[in-house]
C-alpha positions in Angstrom: 76.6 23.1 95.6 79.1 23.9 92.8 79.7 20.3 92.0 77.7 17.1 92.0 78.9 13.7 93.2 76.7 10.7 93.0 76.4 8.3 95.9 77.9 5.5 93.8 80.9 7.6 92.9 81.4 8.7 96.6 81.2 5.1 97.8 83.7 4.0 95.1 86.1 6.8 95.8 86.2 6.4 99.6 86.1 2.6 99.3 89.1 2.5 96.9 91.0 5.1 99.0 90.5 3.1 102.2 91.4 -0.2 100.5 94.5 1.0 98.7 95.7 3.1 101.6 95.4 0.3 104.1 96.9 -2.3 101.8 99.9 0.0 101.4 100.1 0.4 105.2 99.9 -3.4 105.6 102.5 -4.4 103.0 104.9 -1.5 103.5 104.7 -1.3 107.3 108.0 0.2 108.3 108.2 3.0 105.7 104.6 4.0 106.3 105.1 4.0 110.0 108.2 6.3 109.7 106.2 8.7 107.5 103.3 8.7 110.0 105.5 9.3 113.0 107.2 12.3 111.2 103.9 13.7 109.8 102.7 15.8 112.8 105.7 18.1 112.8 106.6 17.9 109.1 106.8 21.4 107.7 106.7 20.3 104.1 103.5 18.3 104.5 102.0 21.0 106.6 102.7 23.7 104.0 101.4 21.5 101.1 98.2 20.3 102.9 97.5 23.8 104.2 97.9 25.3 100.7 95.5 22.6 99.4 93.0 23.5 102.1 93.3 27.2 101.3 92.9 26.7 97.6 89.9 24.5 98.1 88.3 27.0 100.5 89.1 29.8 98.1 87.5 28.0 95.2 84.4 27.4 97.3 84.3 31.1 98.1 84.9 32.0 94.4 82.2 29.7 93.0 79.5 29.4 95.7 76.4 31.6 95.6 76.9 33.9 98.6 73.5 35.4 98.4 73.4 38.9 99.8 77.2 38.7 100.4 78.1 38.2 96.8 79.3 41.8 96.5 81.9 41.1 99.2 83.4 38.1 97.3 86.6 39.9 96.4 87.1 40.9 100.0 86.5 37.3 101.2 89.0 36.1 98.7 91.6 38.7 99.7 91.1 37.8 103.4 91.5 34.1 102.5 94.8 34.8 100.7 96.1 37.0 103.5 95.1 34.5 106.2 96.8 31.7 104.2 100.1 33.7 104.0 100.0 34.7 107.7 99.2 31.2 108.8 102.1 29.8 106.7 104.4 32.4 108.3 103.4 32.3 111.9 101.6 28.9 112.6 104.2 26.1 112.2 103.3 24.1 115.3 101.5 21.0 114.1 100.5 22.7 110.9 100.3 19.4 109.0 97.8 18.0 111.5 95.7 21.2 111.5 95.7 21.3 107.7 94.6 17.6 107.6 91.7 18.5 109.9 90.7 21.4 107.6 90.8 19.0 104.6 88.7 16.5 106.5 86.1 19.1 107.3 86.1 20.5 103.8 86.0 17.1 102.2 83.0 16.0 104.3 80.6 18.3 102.5 80.6 16.7 99.0 80.4 13.2 100.5 77.4 14.1 102.7 75.8 15.9 99.8 76.1 12.8 97.7 74.2 10.8 100.4 71.6 13.5 101.1 68.0 12.4 100.7 69.0 9.0 99.2 66.7 6.1 100.3 69.4 3.4 100.2 70.3 2.3 103.7 73.9 1.5 102.5 74.6 5.3 102.5 74.7 5.2 106.3 78.1 3.4 106.1 79.5 6.3 104.2 77.7 8.9 106.3 78.9 7.3 109.6 82.5 7.3 108.4 82.3 10.9 107.3 80.9 12.0 110.7 83.9 10.2 112.4 86.1 12.2 110.0 84.4 15.4 111.0 84.9 14.8 114.7 88.5 13.8 113.9 89.0 16.9 111.9 87.8 19.1 114.8 90.2 17.3 117.1 93.0 17.7 114.6 92.4 21.5 114.5 91.8 22.0 118.2 94.1 19.5 119.8 96.6 18.4 117.2 98.8 16.6 119.7 96.2 13.9 120.0 96.9 12.7 116.5 100.6 12.5 117.4 99.6 10.4 120.4 97.3 8.2 118.3 100.1 7.6 115.8 102.5 6.7 118.6 99.9 4.3 120.0 99.0 2.6 116.6 102.7 2.3 115.5 103.8 0.7 118.8 105.1 -2.9 118.4 102.4 -5.5 118.5 99.0 -6.2 117.0 97.7 -2.6 116.7 99.1 -1.8 113.3 97.8 -4.9 111.6 94.4 -4.6 113.3 94.1 -1.0 112.0 95.2 -2.0 108.5 92.8 -4.9 108.4 90.0 -2.8 109.8 90.5 -0.2 107.0 90.7 -2.8 104.4 87.4 -4.4 105.6 85.6 -1.1 105.7 86.8 -0.2 102.2 85.5 -3.6 101.0 82.3 -2.9 102.8 81.8 0.4 101.0 82.6 -1.2 97.7 80.1 -4.0 98.4 77.4 -1.5 99.4 78.1 0.4 96.2 77.5 -2.7 94.1 74.2 -3.3 95.9 72.9 0.2 95.0 
C-alpha cells in the first residue's frame, strides 16, 4: 500500500479514539445526543464527510499502483471528481450517513493491513472491530435509515446510552492493554 501503519500504532489510534469519544459521550450526554440525532440529515456534516471520503479515495487512486490501468489514472481521477460533484448536487438524502459508511470502508484497509500476517493474538480484537465497522459501513451506504433508527434507540431515556458509552470505553481500554502486551 502507499502508507505503512504498524499494529502498535493502529491499536493506539483506535484505542485512544474509542476511549476519548466514549468519555466525551458519557460526560457530555445531552449535547452529544443532540448532535447524533441531527447527524443523519445534516447537510453540513454530509458535505464535509463526503468530501473527505472523495479526497481520500482520490488520493488512493493517485498514489496506488494500478498495474495495467496506470495509463487510465487521469481518467479515474476525473471520474472521481465528477462523481463527487454530482453526488453533492443530487444525493442529499442521508448523505452524512452514506459518507460515514464510505469512510468506514476506506479506513478499514490501513487497519487490516497493519494486522496482516502478525502472529500476536491481540490483533484479533482490532480485526474483529474493523469487520464490525465494515458491515456497519455497508449498512450505512445501503440502508442509511438504520443508523437513524439505531441512534433513536441508543439515545432513548434509560440505560442504553450509559451502557454504550461504558462498552466503548472498555473496548478502548482493551485495545490499549493489548497494545502494551505486544
